[in-house]
Structure formats: structure tokens, C-alpha cells
N, C-alpha and C positions, 0 to 999 in steps of 0.2 A: 504494500500500500504506500503510495507516495504522500508527501506532506499535505497536499491539498485534501486528499481523501481522509487522512487522519484528522485534519481540522474539522471537516464536515461531520465525521463520525463523532468527534468530541462535542460539537455543537448539538447534535441530535441527542446525545446522552444528557447534556445539560438541560435541554428542553423537557425531557421526560422526568427528571429529578426535581421534585418540588419539596422543599423543607416543610415540616409540620407547621412551623410558624407562618410561612407564606400561605399555606393552605388555609390556616385558621383566619388569616387576614382577608383572604378571598371570600370565605364564607361570611365574615362580618360585613363585607362590602356589598354582598349580593342578597337582597331581601328574600327572594323565593327560590331556594335551592334545596337539594337533598342534603340531609344532615346525618352524620353518624351520631351514635348515642352520646359521645363525648364532646359534641359541639352544640351550638345554639339551636333551639327549636325553630320550626318553620315560621311561626309567628314571631317576628322580631320585636322585642320590647322597645317601646318608644315610637314604633311605626303605627300610625293611625289606621291605615287600611292597606290591604293587599290589592294588587292590580288584577283586574279580571281580563282573561283572554277572550277576544271577540273576532268574528269574521263579519265583514260588511261587504255586501255585493248588491247589484241592482238588476232589475229586469226593466222592461219597457215602461211599466206603470208604477213600480215601487222600489224602495230601498229596503233591503232585508238585513237585519242584524241578528247574528246567532252567537250563542255563548254556552259552553258546557257548564251547567250548574248542578251537577250531581250532589245530592246531600243537602240541598237548600229547599226549604218548604216555600211554595208559591207566596204565602203570606209574609215571608221574610224578604221578598224582593220588592224594591222600590224603583220604578222607572219614571224618569222625568223627560218629557219630550218638548222641544221647541221646533219651530219650522226649520232650524238649521243644525240642531244637535240632539244627542240622546245621552242621558246619564243613567247608568244602572248601578244601584247600590244594594247591598244585602249583607247577610251574615250567615256563615256556615258554622254551625255549632256541633261539637262532638258530643254524642250522647254518653259515651263511655269514657270515664277519666282514666288515663293510663299514666303510670308513674314515669318520669323522665328516664330513670335508670332501666326501665323495661324496653325502651325503644332500641331497635337496632338501626333502623332508618326512619326518619320522619320527613316525608316528602310532601304530604298533603298540607294545604294551607287551611287553617281553622281560624275563624274570626271574621272581622268586617272586611269587605272588599268593595271596590267601586271602579267604574270606568266611564269616562266621558269621551265622546267622539264627535267631531264636526262632520256633518253629512255633506256628500258631494252634490246634493240636489235639494232644493227646498221641498219640504214635505208638509202634509196636512196632519198636524198633531191630533186633531179632533177625530180623525178616522183611523188612527193607528190601532193595531191589534197585537196582543202578546199572548203566547201560549208556551207551555212547556210539555215536551214529550220525550220520554226516555232520558231525562236529565239534561236535555238541550233546550235552552230558552230561544224562542224565535220571535222577533219583533218585526212586523210588517208595517211599513210606513208608506202610504200612498204619496206619489210625487204630485206636486202642484205644477201644472203645465201652464205657465203664464202666456205662452205663445199661441195657445188656442184662442181663436176669436169667439166672441159671444155676439149673437145677433139680437138686436133689440127691435121691437115693433114700435112704431111711432103711433102714439095715440092722438086722436083728434079731440079737441075740446069744444 
């Protein structure tokens, strides 16, 4: 192996080796990560809310927001809609209390969560619908099409 190949091999080894201290600092800096039992839990103390994962897509007539909400009761979900944005808030509560020392990994986020997103198209908040099926929240937001013309009849007096 020539010197350049040895340098590259040495760099690869350095990249794979992470000290426990550096690993712990990474865990502290990342709010929603997998945790070993000797590290911080998934709900970070001092953090008010976890961030909710969402998909937003559109059809010709509506904007659709989907989010996995397994373990969240429908009455624990709060959805606020304006013509330009959607905010989803809620709380995922653990029914069974598990001692920290009994965890091997704790990847699930328990506690308050929220997510706000600006919409790519103006929507009619009054006609929005939300449903949950198999743990997936779906919000359907009808688009407002301002380019459609409206015909008016002229009345005689």
C-alpha cells in the first residue's frame, strides 16, 4: 500500500471511531434520536415540544397533509387552520410507566408535539376535513381558486 492509500485508510478509521464523549454530545444536541439506557430519554428536559413529521402534497382541488400519529387519541389532537397555514398540536402519553434503568433503547417520543407549515396554495379553512385511520392523520384542505370567474346577473330596478 502506498502512502496515499495509507492516509485514506487512516482517515476512514478515524471517521468510524467516535469517542463516548463525542457520542454523548451528539445525543444532547439532537432532540429526537435513539437512546441507549445510559443516555438521555427521548423527551429532552427543557424542550417544550417535539416536532411532528408530516407529508404535504396536492391534487387539482386540495392540499393534503398527512402525519403518523400512532398512540394519540383523536381528542388529544388540536388542528388550527388559516387560509395559508396549518398547525397540528397534541400529546402522546405513555400508559405504562417504565423505569429508566429498564430501557435498552428509547426511540419513541412521548409528550407534547407540534408542527406548523405554510401551505403552497390558499385554502378554504371552513371546508377542511380531518380524519385518522390506522394511526395516520389526514387533513384535506380545499384550494381556493381565485382565478375562476363568477358570473353575476344584472338586476333591473
